[in-house]
Structure formats: structure tokens, C-alpha cells
C-alpha positions as CSV (number, residue, x, y, z in Angstrom):
1,M,156.3,162.5,103.8
2,N,157.1,159.2,105.5
3,Q,154.0,157.1,105.9
4,T,153.9,154.7,108.8
5,T,151.9,152.2,106.7
6,P,151.4,151.7,102.9
7,A,147.7,151.2,103.4
8,I,145.6,154.2,102.3
9,V,142.0,153.2,102.8
10,A,138.9,155.4,103.0
11,Q,135.8,154.5,105.0
12,G,133.9,153.8,101.9
13,A,136.2,151.0,101.0
14,V,135.6,148.9,104.1
15,Q,132.0,148.0,103.5
16,R,131.7,144.5,104.8
17,L,130.6,141.4,102.9
18,P,127.0,140.6,103.8
19,R,127.0,138.0,106.6
20,V,124.3,135.9,105.0
21,A,126.2,135.8,101.7
22,L,129.5,134.9,103.5
23,F,127.7,132.2,105.6
24,L,126.1,130.6,102.5
25,F,129.3,130.8,100.6
26,C,131.1,128.9,103.4
27,V,128.4,126.3,103.6
28,A,128.5,125.8,99.8
29,Y,132.2,125.2,100.1
30,V,132.2,122.9,103.2
31,L,129.4,120.5,102.4
32,P,130.4,119.3,98.9
33,G,132.9,116.5,99.3
34,L,131.4,115.5,102.7
35,L,128.1,114.3,101.4
36,G,127.3,111.5,99.0
37,R,130.7,109.9,98.5
38,G,132.6,107.0,99.8
39,P,136.1,106.9,101.3
40,W,138.7,107.7,98.7
41,K,142.2,106.2,98.4
42,T,144.6,106.3,99.9
43,A,144.9,108.5,103.0
44,D,141.1,108.9,103.3
45,I,140.2,105.3,103.4
46,T,143.3,104.5,105.5
47,S,142.4,106.9,108.3
48,F,138.8,105.6,108.2
49,G,140.1,102.1,108.6
50,Y,141.8,103.1,111.9
51,M,138.6,104.9,113.1
52,A,136.5,101.8,112.3
53,E,138.9,99.6,114.1
54,L,138.7,101.8,117.2
55,A,135.0,102.1,117.0
56,R,134.5,98.3,117.1
57,G,137.1,97.8,119.8
58,G,139.6,96.0,117.7
59,T,142.6,98.0,118.8
60,A,143.9,100.1,121.7
61,W,142.9,103.7,121.9
62,L,146.5,104.9,122.7
63,S,148.1,102.8,120.0
64,P,145.7,102.2,117.2
65,Q,146.6,99.5,114.7
66,L,145.1,98.0,111.6
67,M,146.0,94.3,111.1
68,G,149.1,94.9,113.2
69,L,150.2,98.0,111.2
70,A,150.6,101.3,113.0
71,P,149.4,104.5,111.3
72,E,151.9,106.3,109.0
73,V,151.0,109.5,110.8
74,D,151.6,109.2,114.6
75,A,148.3,110.8,115.5
76,L,145.6,110.0,118.0
77,L,142.9,112.7,118.1
78,P,141.7,112.5,114.5
79,Y,141.1,108.8,114.8
80,W,139.4,109.2,118.1
81,L,137.0,111.8,116.7
82,G,136.0,109.6,113.8
83,A,135.6,106.6,116.1
84,W,133.5,108.5,118.6
85,A,131.3,109.8,115.8
86,M,130.7,106.3,114.5
87,Q,129.8,105.1,118.0
88,L,127.4,107.9,118.7
89,A,125.8,108.0,115.2
90,P,122.3,106.4,114.8
91,A,122.1,103.2,112.8
92,W,120.7,104.9,109.7
93,I,123.9,106.9,109.2
94,T,126.6,105.1,107.3
95,P,129.9,104.7,109.2
96,D,131.9,106.6,106.6
97,F,129.5,109.6,106.7
98,A,129.5,109.6,110.5
99,A,133.3,109.7,110.5
100,R,133.2,112.7,108.2
101,I,130.9,114.8,110.4
102,P,133.5,115.9,113.0
103,F,135.9,116.7,110.1
104,G,133.3,118.9,108.5
105,L,133.1,120.7,111.8
106,L,136.9,121.0,111.9
107,L,136.9,122.6,108.5
108,T,134.2,125.0,109.6
109,L,136.2,125.9,112.7
110,A,139.3,126.4,110.5
111,L,137.3,129.0,108.4
112,V,136.0,130.8,111.5
113,A,139.5,130.8,113.2
114,T,141.1,132.1,110.1
115,W,138.6,135.0,109.8
116,Y,139.0,136.0,113.4
117,G,142.8,135.6,113.3
118,I,143.0,138.0,110.4
119,Y,140.5,140.4,112.1
120,Y,142.7,140.8,115.2
121,L,145.9,141.0,113.2
122,A,144.3,143.9,111.2
123,R,143.3,145.5,114.5
124,D,147.0,146.0,115.3
125,P,147.9,149.7,115.5
126,E,150.7,149.3,113.0
127,A,148.4,147.5,110.5
128,Q,145.9,150.4,110.4
129,P,145.7,152.7,107.3
130,V,147.1,156.2,107.1
131,A,145.1,158.8,108.9
132,F,143.8,161.5,106.5
133,A,144.4,165.2,107.2
134,F,140.7,166.0,107.3
135,G,139.4,162.6,108.4
136,G,137.5,160.0,106.4
137,E,140.0,157.1,106.8
138,A,138.6,153.7,107.6
139,R,137.6,153.1,111.2
140,P,139.7,150.4,112.9
141,T,137.0,147.8,113.4
142,D,135.4,148.3,110.0
143,Y,138.9,148.1,108.4
144,A,139.7,144.9,110.3
145,R,136.4,143.3,109.4
146,A,136.8,144.0,105.7
147,M,140.4,142.7,105.8
148,A,139.2,139.5,107.5
149,D,136.5,139.1,104.8
150,G,139.2,139.4,102.1
151,G,141.6,137.0,104.0
152,L,138.9,134.4,104.3
153,L,138.2,134.6,100.6
154,A,141.9,134.2,99.9
155,F,141.9,131.1,102.1
156,I,139.0,129.5,100.3
157,A,140.5,130.4,96.9
158,C,143.7,128.4,97.5
159,L,143.6,125.6,95.0
160,G,145.3,123.1,97.3
161,L,142.6,123.5,100.0
162,A,139.7,121.8,98.3
163,Q,140.4,118.1,98.3
164,L,142.6,117.8,101.5
165,S,140.2,119.8,103.5
166,H,137.4,117.4,102.8
167,E,139.2,114.2,103.7
168,T,139.0,112.5,107.1
169,T,142.7,112.6,107.7
170,P,145.1,114.1,110.4
171,A,146.0,116.8,107.9
172,L,142.6,118.5,108.2
173,A,142.8,118.3,112.0
174,Q,146.3,119.9,111.9
175,L,145.0,122.6,109.6
176,C,142.2,123.4,112.0
177,F,144.4,123.5,115.1
178,T,147.0,125.7,113.3
179,A,144.3,128.2,112.4
180,L,143.1,128.1,116.0
181,F,146.5,128.8,117.4
182,L,147.1,131.6,114.9
183,Y,143.8,133.2,116.1
184,A,144.9,132.7,119.8
185,L,148.2,134.7,119.2
186,A,146.4,137.3,117.1
187,A,143.7,138.0,119.7
188,L,146.1,137.8,122.7
189,P,146.3,141.6,123.2
190,Y,142.5,142.0,123.0
191,R,140.9,139.0,124.6
192,T,141.7,136.7,127.5
193,V,139.4,133.7,127.7
194,T,138.9,132.8,124.1
195,P,142.6,133.1,123.1
196,A,143.5,130.9,126.1
197,I,141.0,128.2,125.1
198,A,142.1,128.4,121.4
199,G,145.8,128.3,122.3
200,L,145.2,125.2,124.5
201,L,143.2,123.5,121.9
202,G,145.5,124.5,119.1
203,L,148.8,123.3,120.5
204,T,147.4,120.2,122.2
205,G,145.4,119.3,119.1
206,L,148.5,119.7,116.9
207,A,150.5,117.4,119.1
208,L,147.7,114.8,119.2
209,S,147.2,115.1,115.5
210,G,150.7,114.0,114.5
211,A,152.5,117.4,114.4
212,P,154.2,117.9,117.9
213,S,157.3,119.4,116.3
214,V,155.2,121.9,114.4
215,A,153.4,122.7,117.7
216,A,156.7,123.3,119.5
217,L,158.0,125.6,116.8
218,L,154.8,127.6,116.5
219,G,154.4,127.8,120.2
220,S,158.0,128.9,121.0
221,G,158.2,131.3,118.0
222,G,154.7,132.7,118.8
223,A,155.6,133.4,122.4
224,L,158.8,135.2,121.4
225,I,157.0,137.3,118.8
226,A,154.4,138.3,121.4
227,L,157.2,139.4,123.9
228,L,159.0,141.4,121.3
229,D,155.9,143.0,119.8
230,R,156.6,146.8,119.7
231,S,153.0,147.7,118.7
232,K,151.1,146.6,121.8
233,E,149.3,149.4,123.5
234,P,150.1,150.1,127.2
235,S,146.7,148.8,128.3
236,F,147.4,145.5,126.6
237,A,151.1,145.1,127.6
238,R,150.4,143.2,130.8
239,R,148.0,140.8,129.2
240,T,150.4,140.2,126.3
241,I,153.4,139.5,128.5
242,I,151.4,137.1,130.7
243,G,149.9,135.4,127.7
244,A,153.4,135.0,126.1
245,G,154.6,133.3,129.3
246,A,151.6,131.0,129.4
247,I,152.2,130.0,125.8
248,A,155.8,129.2,126.5
249,V,154.8,127.0,129.5
250,L,152.0,125.4,127.4
251,T,154.4,124.6,124.6
252,L,156.7,122.8,127.1
253,L,153.8,120.8,128.5
254,V,152.5,119.8,125.1
255,A,156.0,118.7,124.1
256,L,156.2,116.5,127.3
257,L,152.7,115.2,126.5
258,A,153.8,114.1,123.0
259,I,156.9,112.4,124.5
260,G,154.8,110.7,127.1
261,L,152.4,109.3,124.4
262,D,155.3,108.4,122.1
263,L,154.0,110.7,119.4
264,W,157.3,112.4,118.7
265,R,158.9,111.0,115.6
266,W,161.6,112.7,113.6
267,R,160.9,111.7,110.0
268,I,163.0,114.3,108.2
269,E,163.4,113.6,104.5
270,L,165.6,116.2,102.8
271,P,164.8,116.6,99.1
272,S,167.3,115.1,96.8
273,P,169.6,117.6,95.1
274,T,168.1,117.0,91.6
275,W,166.5,119.5,89.3
276,A,163.4,117.2,88.9
277,T,162.8,117.2,92.7
278,W,163.1,120.9,93.2
279,R,161.0,121.6,90.1
280,S,158.3,119.4,91.5
281,L,158.4,121.2,94.8
282,G,158.3,124.6,93.0
283,R,155.2,123.5,91.1
284,L,153.6,122.4,94.3
285,L,154.3,125.7,96.0
286,L,153.0,127.6,92.9
287,W,149.7,125.8,92.4
288,F,148.8,124.6,95.9
289,T,148.9,128.1,97.4
290,W,147.6,130.1,94.4
291,P,146.4,132.8,94.6
292,A,147.5,133.6,98.1
293,W,151.2,133.3,97.5
294,P,151.6,136.2,95.0
295,L,149.6,138.5,97.2
296,A,151.6,137.4,100.2
297,V,154.8,138.2,98.3
298,W,153.4,141.6,97.4
299,T,152.5,142.3,101.0
300,L,156.1,141.6,102.1
301,W,157.4,144.0,99.5
302,R,154.9,146.8,100.1
303,W,155.2,146.5,103.9
304,R,158.9,145.8,104.0
305,H,159.7,149.0,105.9
306,Q,157.2,148.0,108.6
307,L,158.4,144.4,109.0
308,I,161.2,145.1,111.4
309,R,161.7,148.6,112.7
310,G,163.9,149.5,115.6
311,G,164.8,145.8,116.0
312,M,161.3,144.9,116.9
313,P,158.8,142.9,114.8
314,S,155.4,144.0,113.6
315,R,153.1,141.4,114.9
316,H,150.6,141.5,112.0
317,L,153.3,140.6,109.6
318,V,155.9,138.6,111.5
319,L,153.3,136.3,113.1
320,P,151.8,134.9,109.9
321,L,155.2,134.9,108.3
322,W,156.5,132.6,111.0
323,F,153.5,130.3,110.7
324,A,154.0,130.1,106.9
325,G,157.7,129.6,107.2
326,V,157.4,126.7,109.6
327,A,154.8,125.0,107.3
328,I,157.0,125.6,104.2
329,G,160.0,124.2,106.1
330,A,158.0,121.1,107.0
331,T,157.0,120.8,103.3
332,L,160.7,120.8,102.2
333,T,161.8,118.3,104.9
334,T,159.0,115.7,105.1
335,G,157.7,113.1,102.8
336,S,154.1,114.4,102.9
337,A,154.7,117.7,101.1
338,E,151.1,118.5,100.2
339,R,149.8,117.9,103.7
340,S,152.5,119.9,105.3
341,L,152.0,122.8,103.0
342,L,148.3,122.8,103.9
343,L,149.2,124.3,107.3
344,A,150.6,127.4,105.6
345,L,147.3,128.4,104.0
346,P,145.8,130.3,107.0
347,A,149.0,132.3,107.4
348,L,149.4,133.0,103.7
349,A,145.7,134.1,103.6
350,A,146.5,136.6,106.4
351,L,149.5,137.9,104.5
352,A,147.4,138.1,101.3
353,A,144.8,140.2,103.1
354,F,147.3,142.9,103.8
355,A,148.1,143.2,100.1
356,L,144.5,144.3,99.4
357,P,144.9,148.0,100.6
358,T,148.0,148.4,98.4
359,L,146.8,146.9,95.1
360,Q,146.6,149.2,92.1
361,R,143.5,149.0,90.0
362,S,145.4,147.5,87.1
363,V,146.6,144.6,89.2
364,A,143.1,144.0,90.6
365,S,141.8,144.0,87.0
366,L,144.5,141.5,86.0
367,I,143.5,139.2,88.9
368,D,139.8,139.4,87.9
369,W,140.4,138.7,84.2
370,F,142.7,135.8,84.9
371,T,140.3,134.3,87.4
372,L,137.3,134.8,85.2
373,L,139.0,133.0,82.2
374,F,140.6,130.2,84.3
375,F,137.6,129.2,86.4
376,S,135.0,129.7,83.6
377,G,137.2,127.4,81.5
378,C,137.3,124.8,84.2
379,A,133.6,125.0,84.8
380,L,132.9,124.7,81.1
381,T,135.1,121.6,80.8
382,I,133.3,119.9,83.7
383,W,130.0,120.6,82.0
384,V,131.1,119.5,78.6
385,V,132.4,116.1,79.9
386,W,129.2,115.6,81.9
387,I,127.0,116.4,78.8
388,A,129.2,114.0,76.8
389,L,128.6,111.2,79.3
390,Q,124.8,111.8,79.2
391,T,124.3,112.2,75.5
392,G,127.5,110.9,73.8
393,V,128.1,114.3,72.2
394,P,130.8,115.4,71.9
395,R,132.1,111.9,71.3
396,Q,135.8,112.5,72.3
397,P,135.3,113.3,76.1
398,A,132.9,110.3,76.4
399,A,135.5,108.1,74.6
400,N,138.2,109.3,76.9
401,V,136.2,108.4,80.0
402,A,135.4,105.0,78.6
403,R,139.1,104.4,77.9
404,L,140.3,105.6,81.3
405,L,137.5,104.1,83.4
406,P,136.4,100.8,81.8
407,G,133.2,99.5,83.2
408,F,132.0,102.9,84.5
409,E,128.3,103.5,83.8
410,H,127.0,107.1,84.2
411,S,123.4,107.9,85.2
412,F,121.4,111.1,85.5
413,T,120.5,112.3,89.0
414,F,118.3,115.3,89.2
415,L,119.3,116.9,92.6
416,P,123.1,117.2,91.8
417,F,122.1,118.5,88.4
418,L,119.9,121.2,90.0
419,I,122.6,122.2,92.4
420,A,125.2,122.4,89.6
421,V,122.9,124.6,87.5
422,S,122.2,126.9,90.5
423,A,125.9,127.2,91.2
424,S,126.7,128.1,87.6
425,L,124.0,130.7,87.6
426,A,125.3,132.1,90.8
427,W,128.8,132.3,89.2
428,A,127.3,134.3,86.3
429,W,125.6,136.7,88.7
430,L,128.8,137.1,90.7
431,V,130.8,138.0,87.5
432,K,128.1,140.5,86.6
433,W,128.2,142.0,90.1
434,R,132.0,142.2,90.0
435,V,132.1,144.2,86.8
436,G,129.3,146.4,88.0
437,R,129.6,149.5,90.2
438,H,130.7,147.7,93.5
439,R,134.3,148.8,93.1
440,A,135.0,150.3,96.5
441,A,135.1,147.2,98.7
442,I,138.6,146.3,99.7
443,W,137.9,142.6,99.3
444,K,136.5,142.9,95.8
445,S,139.6,141.4,94.1
446,L,139.2,138.1,95.9
447,V,135.5,137.5,95.2
448,L,136.0,135.9,91.8
449,P,139.0,133.7,92.9
450,A,137.1,132.4,95.9
451,G,133.8,132.1,94.0
452,G,135.6,130.3,91.1
453,A,137.3,127.8,93.4
454,A,134.0,127.1,95.2
455,L,132.2,126.7,91.9
456,C,134.6,124.2,90.4
457,W,134.8,122.2,93.6
458,L,131.0,122.1,93.8
459,L,130.6,121.1,90.1
460,L,133.1,118.3,90.6
461,M,131.3,117.0,93.7
462,T,127.9,117.0,91.9
463,L,128.3,116.4,88.2
464,W,131.5,114.3,88.4
465,L,130.9,112.7,91.8
466,P,130.0,109.2,90.4
467,L,133.0,109.3,88.1
468,L,135.4,110.4,90.8
469,D,133.9,107.8,93.2
470,Y,134.6,105.1,90.7
471,A,138.1,106.3,90.0
472,R,139.3,107.2,93.5
473,S,137.5,104.5,95.5
474,Y,138.5,100.9,96.1
475,A,134.8,99.8,95.8
476,P,135.1,98.7,92.2
477,L,138.1,96.5,93.0
478,V,136.4,95.0,96.1
479,R,133.1,94.3,94.2
480,R,135.1,92.5,91.5
481,T,136.8,90.4,94.1
482,L,133.5,89.5,95.8
483,V,132.1,88.2,92.5
484,I,134.9,85.7,92.5
485,F,134.1,84.6,96.0
486,Q,130.4,84.0,95.0
487,H,129.4,83.5,98.7
488,Q,130.5,85.6,101.7
489,P,133.5,83.6,103.1
490,R,133.9,83.1,106.8
491,C,137.3,84.7,106.6
492,V,140.0,85.7,104.1
493,E,143.7,85.6,104.5
494,I,145.8,88.5,103.1
495,Y,149.5,89.1,102.4
496,G,151.2,92.3,101.3
497,L,148.2,94.5,101.3
498,N,148.8,98.1,102.4
499,R,146.8,99.9,105.0
500,S,144.3,101.5,102.5
501,Q,143.7,98.1,100.8
502,I,143.0,96.4,104.1
503,A,140.6,99.1,105.2
504,A,138.8,98.9,101.8
505,F,138.3,95.2,101.9
506,Q,137.0,95.5,105.5
507,F,134.7,98.3,104.8
508,H,133.4,97.7,101.2
509,G,133.5,93.9,101.4
510,H,132.7,93.3,105.1
511,L,135.4,90.7,105.2
512,D,137.1,89.2,108.2
513,L,140.7,89.6,107.2
514,R,143.4,87.5,108.8
515,A,147.2,87.1,108.5
516,P,148.4,84.0,106.7
517,D,149.2,80.8,108.7
518,S,147.1,82.0,111.6
519,G,145.4,78.6,111.9
520,S,142.2,79.9,110.5
521,S,142.1,77.8,107.3
522,C,140.3,80.5,105.3
523,P,139.2,79.5,101.9
524,W,140.7,82.5,100.0
525,L,143.9,84.4,100.0
526,I,144.4,87.9,98.6
527,V,147.9,89.0,97.8
528,D,149.2,92.3,96.6
529,K,150.9,91.8,93.2
530,D,154.1,93.6,94.3
531,A,154.4,91.2,97.3
532,A,153.9,88.1,95.3
533,P,157.7,87.3,94.8
534,S,158.1,86.8,98.6
535,L,154.8,84.9,99.1
536,S,156.4,81.5,99.1
537,G,158.5,82.4,102.1
538,V,155.5,83.0,104.2
539,V,152.7,80.8,102.8
540,D,152.9,77.1,101.9
541,L,151.8,77.4,98.3
542,T,151.1,73.6,98.1
543,H,147.9,74.4,99.9
544,W,146.7,77.0,97.5
545,N,145.7,77.2,93.8
546,F,146.1,80.5,91.9
547,H,142.7,81.6,90.8
548,S,143.0,84.9,89.1
549,S,144.5,88.4,89.0
550,M,142.2,91.3,89.8
551,R,143.0,94.9,88.7
552,H,141.3,98.2,89.8
553,P,139.5,99.3,86.6
554,A,140.8,102.9,86.9
555,D,144.3,102.1,88.1
556,R,146.6,99.8,86.2
557,Y,149.1,99.7,89.1
558,E,146.4,98.4,91.6
559,D,146.5,94.7,91.2
560,V,145.8,91.9,93.6
561,L,146.2,88.1,93.2
562,I,143.5,85.7,94.3
563,Y,144.3,82.3,95.6
564,R,141.9,79.5,96.6
565,R,142.7,76.9,99.2
566,R,143.0,73.4,97.9
567,A,140.4,70.9,99.1
568,E,141.9,68.5,101.6
569,P,141.9,64.8,100.5
570,G,138.7,63.1,101.6
571,S,136.9,66.4,102.3
């Protein structure tokens, strides 16, 4: 008997994840990392620096600059969103938190778009499970809903999503708009207005967020897949053909927009042909997309006969495969590998979802046991280190922190502790639930991976947040420098500082930074240590006395040199 699909799913296996539980789960994942912390180095504080410069009117909106330096990512929209949020926020909201608000909404929108994109892909006729001889197979909408639940859990479970999705950078905006465009193409045969809006926002947002080439590839490839789709029902054929044509036209217009705004930059960096480089890329692909990638590979194997049949692609497989392929190609050919690979996660989650109806019980059990041991071990480690910081027992973790972060002083805060305890108890309940009798749900194998990833991220953002803020923020370095100044100087000259350092001294130190020899006669000069050898060619050192060298307490490579202007004779 030739099955048209490898999915054999009964109606009892498509019970949906309770909406309240799914909502609370997403909230628990989105909020930690957005609340209670300062800007981290380097991309986070750099992007915030451009947003702050725009908000105060210090640079042009169409060509933002920071002390004469253009952004490394040729983006506009992410910086606009942060700047608008700072301008609209009331005075009691700190600028860095105000800038994170729209990015929290972008992450939320990415989660929603991923769920609906997988839902409509699973509605495809060729994605449906085998029809039973006497009935009882899963109903199409219930099956699609359960698959979307599983795909969203796979998306959240990806290890590489946690940090990058909580930063105020163009990478998060690109992730959101990629997920939106995936939804637009998936829903094209079933809806008209919402896919049109999502497609417009997705392609335009990608181009304005620094990824016009990705937008062009996704748009042209998506339009072609929609035209070649062999599974569209006759009632949807007209809408699909018109939509594919509209996507092609929109892709062309977005490309012209990017050219007109001078956003199109070809920064291809092919990986060096060395074993170390390819090993590093391989490790990145393995851990960043875990656990979605093994499930996606399993999907391609089990559904291989449905991938291309009769010369026509299956939309529910080829569409996410194209999105993932473009993102992985960008990962291999650009300098920002992690941030490019981030765009593959919605598509990999969609492919991972189609592995769920084909998993054997032994494979599902293996996933559960590995996840249970891995995330429980990670959570235990976080707790042990926190307890050591509070009590000094065990001594070794506390000694390691003191050695790596000299000057760090830990304190007890009740609310983060209460949240961490509640999350740990919820994890214990989730494990108990998973090993109980709820074995029929198709998404059950991804509950523990997603729950474990959310648990560890939440514990890090509560118990370890002061520690991480100290290690990953420029605030300790800026505070040390301000102590040297003793009084707030009217201005400070700088030389050789990178974008993130400039933004940090402006934000944390509230300093008026100026280029050397600008006629300002500032009393202090801050120089990056790596730029010191060329300082004499720019600055007349006879007017300056070397004062001291300042190092970030948690980074031995983060050094700045402090110079003080010599007093003029007779002054």
C-alpha cells in the first residue's frame, strides 16, 4: 500500500495545548531579558547608541551615525523603533528599557507568526495524515493546530534563540519579519488581507532592517514555490496565482527601495578553507539550532517521497526548506554567522513540527531523557553557583566568580528569588506531567525541550542577572573611569573607541564625547589601548599627561588609557 503521507495520526493525538498555558509560557520566555538589565556589549549597546543619537536629534534619520561612524549593519527601521520608543516614553521609564519595548513586541510577533505559519503549512492537503479505512483520523484543523503548537515549542527550544532574541539589535527585527513573511506565504491559499499585510511588512521590514538581499531571495523563491505548488485546491488556485504575482512585484519594489536608500551592501565573507573554521561553523549549526535541526533532518528523510513529486514541490516542505537554506547560506557567507543563522529558526521549527507525526516512541523517549538530564543539570548548576554566592558554600564556585569577576558584590533580592523558585517548581511539575498518562498529544516530545530552555533562560535572568550585568555591561568600566574624573567634565575627547564603547560612555557616564583636536580643549582624553600606537599622529601629546590605564574588571582585553590635559602656563 502506497501512503501519500508518512503521517498516521488519530484524532485523539491532536488535543491542543491549553491556550492559557501556551500564553503564560510565551510570556515567561519573552519578559526575562527585557526587564531589569542594562544594555550589554557589544551589539546591544551599539544599537542602543544609534537609537539614543536619533532620539536626541544628533544624527539624520536616513543615515544614522555615532560620532561620525555609520552602523555596521546597514539598517534603519530597528534604530527608528528604538528612537521613537524613547521619544514617546514617559520620563519615569529609563531610555534603555524604553528602547527594548518595541523589540519585546517584535519577539512576541515572531512567536505568533511562527505559530500561524506552521498552522497553515499543516493545513496543506499533502501535509494531512493518512485517512483511516473506518474513520478516526485527525481532523484537518485540529491536526494543524496541534502541529503549530509543537512547532512553536520547537522554536522556543532552540538554544540560539534565547540571547539574540532579547537584544535590541537589527537581528531580532530580521527574525520577526522573516517569520511574518513565512506566515504570509503559508497562509496565501487560505486568506487574502492578513497575508498581504504580513508579506508587505515582512519584505519591507527585512530590507529596512539590513537584509535586503535576504528579502529578495525569500521573495523571489517564495513566489516561484507558490506558482509551482501542486497541492493547491481549485478554489484557491486563483488567489495563489495572484498572490504569487503580487509577491514578485513587491520583491522588485523592495529591492528598488533598498537601492534608493543605499541599504544594499554586498559583504560576502567566504569561510577560510581551514579545518578550524569549518569545525567552528559545524559547532554553531549543531548547538544554535538544537533541537530543531535533528527533527528537521528526520522530516526530510521521512517525507522525502513527498518533497518533489511529478516535478512539482510540496509547499509545506519546500517553503520552509527554502527559508532555512537562504539563512544557512547567509550564515556561511557573512561575518555575523550567529545573527544570520537566527533567521533559519522559524523555518527549522516548521520542518521539525512535521517530524512529530512520524516519531517512534523510543525516539520520543530518548528526546525526553536527554532533555531532562541536560536542562535539569543546567538548572542545578545555576542554583549551586547562586547559593555559593549567597553563602560561600560550596567554596569553589564562589572562588571562581571572585577570580573571573573581581570587584563583583552579590546581594539577595527577594522577587527574582521567588520567580526562580516558582519556575523550578513548574519544571518539576512539567516533568511529572510528561511522565504521566498524557502520552497521546502529538506535541508531547517538545514540551520538555521548550520548558527546559525557558527555565534555564529565566533562571539566568533572575538569579544570575546581577552577575551577567556586571560581566556583559560596560557600566563597571565607565564607573571606574568616572572615579578618576572626580567631577563631571564639561567634555571628554576620545580616540580609537569602537561604537559600543562610545555608546557606553555616553549612556552610562552621560559624557559629552568629542573627537580630538576639535578645538574643545576638553580636560580628559580616553584612548582605546589598541589604538595607542597611532595616537601621536593625531594628538599633540605635549599637551597631555598620561594618567592611568583602566581595564574592564571582567574582560582583560577591554582596556582604555586615560590622559589629562596639561595646565597651560599661567593658568
